[in-house]
N, C-alpha and C positions, 0 to 999 in steps of 0.2 A: 417379332413376336415377344422379344425381350421387353420392349417398352410397354406393351399391353399388359404383360405379366407384372412388371414394375408397377404399373398403374393400379392393378388389383391389390397389390401388396400395401401400397399407399392407403387405398381404401379400407383395408383391413388394419390400419393402424401403424404401418411402417414409419418410424421417424426419419425425417429428411436427413438428419446427421448420420444415418446408418446406410445411406445409398451406395457408398463405396464397398461396404461389406455385402449389401443385398444383391447387387448385380451378379457377382459370381455364385451366390447361392441360388439365384434364379436360373442361371445356366446349367448349374449342377443338377437342379430339380428337373429341368427340361430333359437333360441328357439321361437321367435315371428312369423317368417315365417313358421316354421314347424306347429305351432299351427293353423295357417290359411289354410293350405293345405286341399284339399278335402279329405274325408274319403277314406283310402286305398291308398293314394299317400304318398310317402316318399320323402325326399330331393333328393335322388339319382334318382328318376324318372324324375326329372326336368332338369337333365344334368348340363351344366355349367351355365344356367339361375339361379339356386338356389344360386351357389357360388358368382355370380356377384351381385345378389340381396342383398345378405347378407353382401357383402362388401360395397354396396351403402348405406345400412341402417347404418352400423357401422361407415362409414366415415361421414355421415351426423350427426350422434350422436356425433362423435369426434369433428367435426367443431362447433356444438352447445355447447359442454362442454368447448372448449378452445377458443371460440370466433373468430374463423378463417372464412374466406370466402371460398366458394367452387369455386376456380378459374380453376378447371380442364376443358379444353376445348375439349378434345377428349380422348377416351380410347377404345381400342379394345381387346377383348378376344375371339378368335375364330371367329364365325360368329356374335357375340354380340358387339354393339358399344354403347358407352356413350358419349354424348356431353353436355356440361353445360356451362352457362354464369357464371356471378359472382352473388353471393347472391342467396338465396333460391327462391326468387320471380321471378327470371329471367328465360330465355330460356325454359328449359324443365319442369317446374313446381316443381322443387326439386327432390332430389334423392329419397325420399320416393314414390313419384308418379310414378317415372320411375321405381323403384323396383316392384311396384304394376302392372304396365303395362307389365314389363318383365315377371312376374310370373302369369299373368291373366289366361292363360289355365289351371294351377294347382290350383288356389286358390278357396276355397269354396265361394260360393255366399253369401255374407253378407247382402244381401238386404232383406227387409221385405217382407213377402208374406202371404196371408191368406190360411189356409188349412182347409178343411172340412167345410167350410161355404156355406150354400145353399142360392142361390139367390133368 
């Protein structure tokens, strides 16, 4: 799975000379997203959305670590598309927000809720 995500990162503009830094970022992104999946759901259940979301998180982390801007304006992988402006505050609300929206059907609800409280 690492190599498929690395390939997506390369397609999104990851420089070849950053691969040593990118691999641990890819692995960290996979781990972070896997931990947020609903109980009983694995990365393979999310199809290409998990791969793309992992690549998006890894790329944003790479750009943050190296001080680069995210100038990707279009990316398509199968039925999934990514469009970004420049800077994390532009266009789509940053890659992390886009990755969350992409995986929303499979992510556990992290919102606060009361349980067992009688009114």
